[in-house]
VOPAGU-2260 file (C-alpha; in pm, 1 decimal, decimal comma):
REM VOPAGU-2260
SITE   aa  ch    i         X         Y         Z
SITE  MET   A    0  -11767,7   24739,9   26675,2
SITE  THR   A    1  -12093,0   24848,0   26835,1
SITE  TYR   A    2  -12252,4   25184,3   26756,9
SITE  LEU   A    3  -12490,0   25399,6   26959,3
SITE  ASP   A    4  -12731,5   25679,8   26883,2
SITE  ILE   A    5  -12747,4   25960,0   27138,9
SITE  SER   A    6  -13021,0   26224,7   27155,2
SITE  PHE   A    7  -12943,1   26534,7   27356,4
SITE  SER   A    8  -13115,7   26874,8   27356,8
SITE  GLY   A    9  -13253,1   26822,5   27004,5
SITE  LEU   A   10  -12917,5   26697,7   26874,7
SITE  GLU   A   11  -12864,8   26352,2   26722,2
SITE  LEU   A   12  -12519,9   26202,9   26772,1
SITE  ARG   A   13  -12349,0   25877,3   26677,7
SITE  ALA   A   14  -12097,7   25702,6   26900,7
SITE  ARG   A   15  -11887,3   25388,2   26917,3
SITE  LEU   A   16  -11862,5   25166,6   27224,8
SITE  LEU   A   17  -11502,8   25135,4   27349,4
SITE  GLU   A   18  -11530,6   24763,5   27406,5
SITE  ASP   A   19  -11156,4   24708,6   27374,6
SITE  ARG   A   20  -11083,2   24964,6   27647,5
SITE  ALA   A   21  -11350,9   24871,8   27901,9
SITE  PRO   A   22  -11513,3   24535,8   27820,2
SITE  HIS   A   23  -11696,0   24494,9   28152,6
SITE  ALA   A   24  -11836,9   24847,9   28170,5
SITE  THR   A   25  -11940,2   24856,7   27804,4
SITE  ALA   A   26  -12113,5   24518,7   27838,4
SITE  ALA   A   27  -12311,2   24644,9   28138,6
SITE  PHE   A   28  -12391,0   24970,3   27959,5
SITE  ARG   A   29  -12512,4   24787,1   27648,9
SITE  THR   A   30  -12734,0   24561,1   27860,8
SITE  ALA   A   31  -12891,7   24869,0   28019,5
SITE  LEU   A   32  -12984,0   25026,8   27683,7
SITE  PRO   A   33  -13198,1   25211,0   27600,8
SITE  ILE   A   34  -13127,6   25467,0   27871,7
SITE  SER   A   35  -13345,9   25777,4   27901,8
SITE  THR   A   36  -13234,4   26022,3   28167,9
SITE  ARG   A   37  -13137,1   26385,6   28217,4
SITE  ALA   A   38  -12805,2   26565,1   28170,6
SITE  TYR   A   39  -12689,4   26864,6   28370,8
SITE  GLN   A   40  -12377,6   27076,2   28411,7
SITE  ASP   A   41  -12129,8   26934,8   28661,8
SITE  ARG   A   42  -12020,2   27166,0   28943,2
SITE  TYR   A   43  -11648,2   27092,6   28931,9
SITE  SER   A   44  -11562,2   26950,0   28591,3
SITE  ALA   A   45  -11586,9   27244,1   28345,0
SITE  GLN   A   46  -11730,2   27135,1   28008,4
SITE  LEU   A   47  -11862,3   26801,8   28130,9
SITE  MET   A   48  -12221,7   26696,2   28188,8
SITE  ARG   A   49  -12334,7   26440,5   28441,8
SITE  THR   A   50  -12649,3   26229,9   28417,0
SITE  ASP   A   51  -12875,0   26041,1   28656,9
SITE  ALA   A   52  -12807,5   25712,5   28475,4
SITE  GLN   A   53  -12617,1   25456,9   28680,8
SITE  VAL   A   54  -12458,2   25141,3   28540,6
SITE  ALA   A   55  -12357,1   24855,5   28767,9
SITE  ALA   A   56  -12046,8   24724,4   28594,9
SITE  GLN   A   57  -11871,3   24416,3   28729,8
SITE  PRO   A   58  -11512,8   24477,3   28844,9
SITE  GLY   A   59  -11248,8   24364,0   28601,5
SITE  THR   A   60  -10962,7   24487,2   28389,8
SITE  ASP   A   61  -11135,0   24798,5   28255,2
SITE  SER   A   62  -10922,8   25103,8   28186,7
SITE  THR   A   63  -10967,8   25420,1   28389,6
SITE  TRP   A   64  -10862,5   25753,6   28244,5
SITE  GLY   A   65  -10750,8   26058,3   28437,5
SITE  TYR   A   66  -10819,6   26296,9   28148,6
SITE  GLN   A   67  -11110,4   26307,9   27904,1
SITE  GLN   A   68  -11136,4   26436,6   27547,5
SITE  PRO   A   69  -11443,5   26607,1   27396,8
SITE  GLY   A   70  -11702,6   26349,5   27294,6
SITE  LEU   A   71  -11608,1   26088,7   27554,8
SITE  VAL   A   72  -11893,5   25906,8   27727,9
SITE  MET   A   73  -11772,2   25765,9   28058,8
SITE  LEU   A   74  -11864,5   25617,5   28393,6
SITE  ASP   A   75  -11759,5   25783,3   28715,8
SITE  ALA   A   76  -11559,3   25492,0   28858,6
SITE  GLN   A   77  -11673,0   25576,0   29213,0
SITE  THR   A   78  -12048,0   25600,6   29151,4
SITE  GLY   A   79  -12110,0   25421,0   28820,4
SITE  ARG   A   80  -12299,2   25725,1   28689,0
SITE  VAL   A   81  -12275,8   25817,9   28321,7
SITE  ALA   A   82  -12111,1   26146,9   28221,1
SITE  VAL   A   83  -12021,7   26311,0   27888,3
SITE  CYS   A   84  -11732,1   26545,5   27814,7
SITE  PHE   A   85  -11843,9   26810,5   27565,3
SITE  GLY   A   86  -11537,3   27038,2   27557,6
SITE  ARG   A   87  -11250,1   27120,6   27788,6
SITE  GLY   A   88  -11362,7   26914,0   28083,2
SITE  ARG   A   89  -11215,4   26675,6   28338,0
SITE  LEU   A   90  -11416,1   26457,4   28574,2
SITE  GLN   A   91  -11364,2   26596,8   28925,4
SITE  ASN   A   92  -11519,8   26651,5   29264,6
SITE  SER   A   93  -11436,0   26903,9   29533,0
SITE  LEU   A   94  -11118,0   26713,5   29623,3
SITE  GLY   A   95  -10975,1   26682,9   29273,9
SITE  PRO   A   96  -10971,1   26460,8   28961,1
SITE  LEU   A   97  -11165,2   26133,3   28954,3
SITE  PRO   A   98  -11094,4   25816,1   28753,0
SITE  ALA   A   99  -11328,7   25773,2   28458,2
SITE  VAL   A  100  -11409,7   25446,9   28281,6
SITE  PRO   A  101  -11431,1   25515,8   27903,9
SITE  ILE   A  102  -11738,3   25355,8   27749,4
SITE  ALA   A  103  -11801,0   25535,7   27417,2
SITE  GLU   A  104  -11668,0   25807,9   27190,1
SITE  ILE   A  105  -11888,5   26039,5   26985,7
SITE  GLY   A  106  -11784,6   26098,2   26624,8
SITE  GLY   A  107  -11824,4   26377,9   26372,9
SITE  ASP   A  108  -11836,2   26751,5   26431,2
SITE  LEU   A  109  -11868,1   26823,0   26804,7
SITE  ALA   A  110  -11908,6   27200,7   26779,2
SITE  GLU   A  111  -12285,9   27191,2   26829,2
SITE  LEU   A  112  -12253,0   26947,6   27119,8
SITE  THR   A  113  -12017,4   27194,3   27286,3
SITE  ARG   A  114  -12254,5   27484,4   27225,0
SITE  ARG   A  115  -12559,2   27304,3   27363,0
SITE  GLY   A  116  -12361,4   27160,1   27650,8
SITE  ASP   A  117  -12258,3   27510,3   27751,9
SITE  ARG   A  118  -12627,5   27608,5   27764,2
SITE  LEU   A  119  -12688,4   27366,1   28051,6
SITE  GLN   A  120  -12539,6   27617,3   28293,1
SITE  PHE   A  121  -12810,9   27865,2   28198,4
SITE  GLU   A  122  -13106,0   27643,6   28102,0
SITE  GLY   A  123  -13077,0   27360,5   28352,6
SITE  ALA   A  124  -13109,7   26986,1   28294,7
SITE  LYS   A  125  -13202,4   26850,2   27951,4
SITE  PRO   A  126  -13319,8   26502,9   27841,8
SITE  ILE   A  127  -13056,4   26268,1   27706,3
SITE  GLU   A  128  -13108,6   25920,1   27558,8
SITE  PHE   A  129  -12860,2   25644,4   27473,2
SITE  ARG   A  130  -12976,4   25359,4   27249,9
SITE  LEU   A  131  -12828,5   25090,9   27029,0
SITE  SER   A  132  -12803,3   25219,6   26673,1
SITE  ARG   A  133  -13000,6   25046,7   26398,7
SITE  ASP   A  134  -12701,2   25108,8   26170,6
SITE  GLN   A  135  -12419,6   24884,3   26286,9
SITE  ALA   A  136  -12229,3   24901,4   25957,0
SITE  ALA   A  137  -12139,7   25263,8   25886,8
SITE  PRO   A  138  -11809,5   25370,9   26049,0
SITE  LEU   A  139  -11789,8   25656,6   26293,9
SITE  ALA   A  140  -11751,9   25990,4   26117,9
SITE  ASP   A  141  -11427,9   26183,7   26152,4
SITE  ALA   A  142  -11436,2   26542,2   26265,9
SITE  PRO   A  143  -11437,8   26784,1   25969,8
SITE  ALA   A  144  -11099,7   26784,1   25796,1
SITE  ARG   A  145  -10977,9   27121,8   25670,5
SITE  GLY   A  146  -10606,0   27073,4   25609,9
SITE  ARG   A  147  -10353,5   26873,2   25413,2
SITE  ARG   A  148  -10304,4   26505,6   25489,9
SITE  ILE   A  149   -9988,0   26358,8   25636,6
SITE  ALA   A  150   -9875,0   26000,8   25698,8
SITE  ILE   A  151   -9698,1   25887,8   26016,2
SITE  THR   A  152   -9519,5   25552,7   26019,6
SITE  LEU   A  153   -9402,8   25393,5   26344,8
SITE  ALA   A  154   -9208,8   25072,8   26280,6
SITE  ARG   A  155   -9461,9   24896,8   26051,0
SITE  ALA   A  156   -9773,6   25076,9   26172,9
SITE  ARG   A  157   -9902,6   25361,2   25957,0
SITE  ALA   A  158  -10163,8   25623,8   26035,5
SITE  GLU   A  159  -10300,5   25917,3   25841,4
SITE  ALA   A  160  -10382,2   26255,1   25988,0
SITE  VAL   A  161  -10501,2   26597,5   25881,0
SITE  LEU   A  162  -10301,5   26910,4   25957,0
SITE  LEU   A  163  -10502,8   27153,3   26170,0
SITE  GLU   A  164  -10430,7   27447,9   25945,2
SITE  ASP   A  165  -10741,9   27636,5   26054,8
SITE  VAL   A  166  -10651,9   27598,8   26423,6
SITE  SER   A  167  -10273,3   27656,2   26414,8
SITE  PRO   A  168  -10197,0   27811,5   26074,2
SITE  LYS   A  169   -9838,9   27925,2   26142,0
SITE  THR   A  170   -9739,2   27612,0   26333,4
SITE  THR   A  171   -9875,5   27374,9   26069,5
SITE  ALA   A  172   -9718,1   27575,6   25785,6
SITE  ALA   A  173   -9377,1   27556,9   25953,7
SITE  PHE   A  174   -9422,4   27187,5   26028,0
SITE  ALA   A  175   -9526,5   27102,3   25672,0
SITE  ALA   A  176   -9221,2   27287,8   25539,4
SITE  ALA   A  177   -8998,9   27069,3   25760,3
SITE  LEU   A  178   -9135,8   26743,3   25614,7
SITE  PRO   A  179   -9037,9   26473,6   25549,1
SITE  ALA   A  180   -8885,1   26409,8   25888,7
SITE  SER   A  181   -8728,7   26086,4   26010,6
SITE  GLY   A  182   -8610,7   25984,9   26353,8
SITE  LYS   A  183   -8700,2   25773,0   26652,6
SITE  ALA   A  184   -9006,0   25747,7   26875,8
SITE  THR   A  185   -9019,3   25670,3   27246,9
SITE  ASN   A  186   -9276,0   25696,9   27522,1
SITE  THR   A  187   -9234,9   26003,2   27741,4
SITE  TYR   A  188   -9134,9   25952,4   28103,6
SITE  ALA   A  189   -9332,1   26232,4   28268,6
SITE  SER   A  190   -9652,2   26277,4   28068,9
SITE  GLY   A  191   -9828,5   25942,3   28069,6
SITE  PRO   A  192   -9907,3   25760,8   27743,1
SITE  LEU   A  193   -9753,6   26026,4   27517,9
SITE  THR   A  194   -9518,4   25946,8   27229,5
SITE  ARG   A  195   -9214,4   26168,4   27177,5
SITE  PHE   A  196   -9063,2   26210,5   26830,7
SITE  TRP   A  197   -8686,0   26246,3   26832,7
SITE  ASN   A  198   -8583,8   26417,9   26508,8
SITE  GLY   A  199   -8280,4   26253,0   26351,8
SITE  THR   A  200   -8129,1   26592,6   26273,7
SITE  GLY   A  201   -8225,1   26755,0   26604,8
SITE  GLY   A  202   -7919,1   26696,7   26821,0
SITE  LYS   A  203   -7909,6   26541,9   27167,9
SITE  GLU   A  204   -8275,5   26620,5   27247,0
SITE  GLY   A  205   -8403,5   26536,9   26898,4
SITE  GLU   A  206   -8555,4   26882,7   26855,4
SITE  THR   A  207   -8765,6   27001,9   26564,0
SITE  PRO   A  208   -8723,5   27380,5   26591,1
SITE  LEU   A  209   -9021,1   27568,0   26445,3
SITE  ASP   A  210   -9128,6   27930,7   26456,1
SITE  VAL   A  211   -9446,8   27895,9   26660,5
SITE  PRO   A  212   -9640,8   28190,4   26804,8
SITE  ASP   A  213   -9738,9   28163,2   27169,5
SITE  ALA   A  214  -10101,0   28232,4   27074,1
SITE  GLU   A  215  -10123,2   27895,9   26894,7
SITE  ALA   A  216  -10017,3   27692,9   27200,7
SITE  THR   A  217  -10372,0   27630,0   27322,9
SITE  ALA   A  218  -10406,6   27256,0   27396,4
SITE  THR   A  219  -10367,3   27119,5   27749,6
SITE  THR   A  220  -10555,3   26788,9   27720,0
SITE  LEU   A  221  -10386,4   26588,2   27444,6
SITE  TYR   A  222  -10561,3   26313,3   27250,5
SITE  GLY   A  223  -10603,6   26169,4   26902,8
SITE  GLY   A  224  -10324,4   26350,3   26721,4
SITE  GLY   A  225  -10002,2   26547,0   26731,4
SITE  TYR   A  226   -9900,4   26859,4   26922,1
SITE  TYR   A  227   -9598,1   27088,9   26920,6
SITE  LEU   A  228   -9408,0   27161,8   27241,8
SITE  THR   A  229   -9244,2   27504,7   27226,4
SITE  THR   A  230   -9017,7   27471,3   27532,7
SITE  LYS   A  231   -8641,6   27467,1   27470,2
SITE  PRO   A  232   -8441,9   27243,0   27455,4
SITE  TRP   A  233   -8723,4   26989,7   27403,9
SITE  ARG   A  234   -8904,9   27157,6   27115,0
SITE  GLY   A  235   -9083,9   26916,6   26892,1
SITE  LEU   A  236   -9364,8   26675,2   26827,5
SITE  ARG   A  237   -9563,1   26488,3   27091,5
SITE  ILE   A  238   -9827,7   26237,3   26981,7
SITE  SER   A  239  -10126,0   26126,4   27189,7
SITE  ALA   A  240  -10264,0   25801,3   27049,0
SITE  GLN   A  241  -10354,4   25582,7   27347,9
SITE  GLU   A  242  -10573,8   25778,1   27589,9
SITE  PRO   A  243  -10613,2   26145,5   27685,0
SITE  THR   A  244  -10316,7   26284,4   27876,9
SITE  ALA   A  245  -10141,0   26611,7   27956,7
SITE  MET   A  246   -9795,3   26755,4   28013,9
SITE  GLY   A  247   -9709,4   26904,1   28349,7
SITE  ALA   A  248  -10040,0   26787,5   28502,2
SITE  GLY   A  249  -10223,2   26999,5   28245,4
SITE  ARG   A  250  -10031,4   27319,3   28314,8
SITE  MET   A  251   -9837,6   27314,0   27985,3
SITE  ALA   A  252  -10009,4   27421,3   27663,4
SITE  LEU   A  253   -9900,0   27281,3   27326,6
SITE  ALA   A  254   -9989,7   27388,6   26974,3
SITE  PRO   A  255  -10233,7   27147,9   26800,6
SITE  LEU   A  256  -10066,3   27011,0   26486,5
SITE  PHE   A  257  -10272,5   26727,5   26342,3
SITE  ARG   A  258  -10565,3   26496,6   26412,6
SITE  PHE   A  259  -10578,4   26128,3   26319,4
SITE  VAL   A  260  -10836,1   26022,0   26061,6
SITE  GLY   A  261  -10966,1   25679,1   25967,5
SITE  ASP   A  262  -10859,7   25370,0   26159,6
SITE  TRP   A  263  -10543,0   25438,0   26358,6
SITE  SER   A  264  -10577,6   25149,7   26605,9
SITE  ALA   A  265  -10263,6   24969,6   26477,9
SITE  PHE   A  266  -10061,6   25287,5   26529,5
SITE  ARG   A  267  -10212,0   25324,8   26876,9
SITE  ASP   A  268  -10110,2   24970,9   26965,9
SITE  ALA   A  269   -9757,3   25032,6   26835,8
SITE  THR   A  270   -9716,8   25337,1   27060,6
SITE  ALA   A  271   -9838,2   25135,0   27358,9
SITE  ARG   A  272   -9552,3   24886,2   27307,8
SITE  LEU   A  273   -9279,5   25150,8   27317,8
SITE  THR   A  274   -9247,3   25138,0   27696,4
SITE  LEU   A  275   -9150,1   24769,7   27681,9
SITE  GLU   A  276   -8978,2   24750,8   27344,0
SITE  GLY   A  277   -8788,4   25081,0   27343,7
SITE  GLU   A  278   -8731,1   25326,0   27060,7
SITE  LYS   A  279   -8864,4   25259,8   26712,0
SITE  ASP   A  280   -8815,9   25429,0   26376,1
SITE  MET   A  281   -9066,4   25699,9   26288,9
SITE  ARG   A  282   -9118,3   25890,6   25966,1
SITE  ILE   A  283   -9359,6   26175,4   25896,3
SITE  GLU   A  284   -9440,6   26297,6   25544,5
SITE  LEU   A  285   -9707,6   26468,7   25341,8
SITE  ALA   A  286   -9952,9   26207,4   25218,2
């Protein structure tokens, strides 16, 4: 893995190059380092900043994502310019969403990045610098964990996650009370790379009925964890482990349930195989 240091508006951040997702773009980006440029609020993309930095990546098999999670550093696939998502943002122009090439993800607590990113609208462009980190050994920090740990096993792949009890207190309490839960996992057929958990005791639709207040269904871009869909008769867990996605083209809001911690790449790879291999056993329990 290759790590970066990013300086923005007096903030020091650490990121990891997504070399397995976009080998050509990340190689070109690394060659261009260090990059000193300016960041400014995009006109169409909500909490997303664009920069003047342009990277000439060679065409290849790089992934392009239609949705972006907070902390994603990306290239606009049309222009090669670097952009950073700092909250609820999606790369767009006046005609609609644009494909983004993922090149790095920022770790740790992103709250201050969001706050300073929001100031761009009022304060104008700020300097931003990307450089190769001197520390290539320390792993990327997880976001602050404030809830109980759970373990999710898909076939032979296991991942750990933290319940988002400070974000969705009633949803996570009801979910924890329903554990352990065993069933099957499949890919969804209308929401991109999203894994659906079919509860073994949940009838034809594999539901996991929980008492969830509407106020806790706040997430539209899904990535890096589990979410609860409140719509009958499909109530239950949806897991986003491969790339950012959404349900109903982003019009459906789900309740955030848990966030992955540590290395969950094996679990990610197992979810990616579901489309070809079909349903697999899944078990969720308190760790």
